[in-house]
N, C-alpha and C positions, 0 to 999 in steps of 0.2 A: 502494499499499499503504500502511495505516494504522501510523505510529507508536505505539510502547508507551507508554505514561502514565508520564510519572518521579516518585517521590515526591517530594513542596513543597520546598522549601528551608530551612532551622528561620531565615531569616530571612519568609520570607513563613510558614514555621508558627505563629511569635511574637504576627505581625500575625494572624491568626485568629484566637488567642487571646485578644489585647487586643481587638478586635473583641466577640468573646462578652463575654468580660466588659466593657464598654463597651454591651453590646447589654441585659442583663444589670441594672446603672445604668440606663438609662432606664426599664428593669420596675418598678422603685421608687419610680423619681421618676412615673410617670406613673401610679401608683397611691394614691398619696400628693392627687396634682391634680387629677386622675378628678373626686375628691365634692366637692372642696373649692370648686369654683365653677360647680357645675352651672346650666346647660350647655358653659360657655367654660372650663370646664379640660378637660371630655373630650375637646370638639375642642382643645388646646391638647395632651392629651396623643398625641391621634392622633397629630400634625402629625407633634410634634417622632420620635414613634416613627419616622410614613412618610420624614420627615426622613435619618432618623437612617438605616435601611438601606438608600435610595438613594442617598445618599452614599456609605456602603461599600463597593459594589455600583460607583457612579464611581470609586471610590479606590482597589480593588485591582482591577479593570478586567475585571474576572470576578464575574460571581454568586456566587460564593462566599464574597464578602464582607458579601452583605447576608447571603448563608444563617446565618453567624455570624451575625451581629448579631439577628435572626430567632431563634436558639435557646437565645441569651441570652435575650433579650428572653422567651420564652412558659415557659423552662427557672423562672426567676423569675417572672415571675405562678402558673403552676402551682405551687412552694414558696410565695408569699402567697396564694391558695387555702384554704389545710388550716386549720381551724382546731387548735386547741394542746387539749392537756389542761380547764386553766383556764378555757375556753371566749372563748377570746381569737381573735377574726378578723379580720382590711383591711378583707379585701368582705362588701362588706351583702347582703342580696339585693331589691335594685335594678335598676330599668330599665338604671343609669347603668351597676351592675356587666358586665353583661351583654356593655351594648354595649362597653363596654371589651373588654373578655375578644374577642368575635366580632370585633369591628371593627377592633380589631390581628390578631388570627390572620390579614384580609381583607389589608387591603394592608401589614403583614407579603409573603404571600402577592402581591401584586400590584408590591413595587416592587422585590422582590428577583429578578424576572424580567422587570422591565428594566434589568437589569445586562445590557452587552455577555456577549455567549454566544463562546468559545475560537471562533478558529479557524487550521486545520489551514495547519503550516506559513504566519502571519502572511499570507496573503492576503485581499485585501478579497473577491476575490468567492468567493461560499459556493463553485462549481463547477466545476472547471476541462477545460473541452475543449482 
C-alpha cells in the first residue's frame, strides 16, 4: 500500500526557494553573457545553466531541486524578454537569443530529469517481490 505524501519540511522548502532564486540569478547572468562573446558566451551560459540544474538535482537527491532552478531560470528569462514602454529590451531578435531561450529550456528539462527519482521505503529495488 502506498504511503501518503507528506508536506516538505521547512528546511527543504527553504532550500528549494533558495534554488529558485539561484536559478533566477543564473538566468540574469546567462542573459548578459550570451550576447557578449557569441558563440562562446552562448555556450558558457547554457553550460552554466545545465550545470546548475543538474547540480541542484544531485544536491537535493531529487528532481525537485533541478525543477526549482529551472523554474527560477525560466521565470527570469521570460521577464527579461518583455520590452519596456521606453522601448528598451535585453534580448535582440537574433539567432543567439532564440538559441539561448530554446536551448536553455531543453537543457533544463534534460538535466532536471537526470535527478534521482523517489524510491518507496528507500529500497534500491524498484519493485518488491
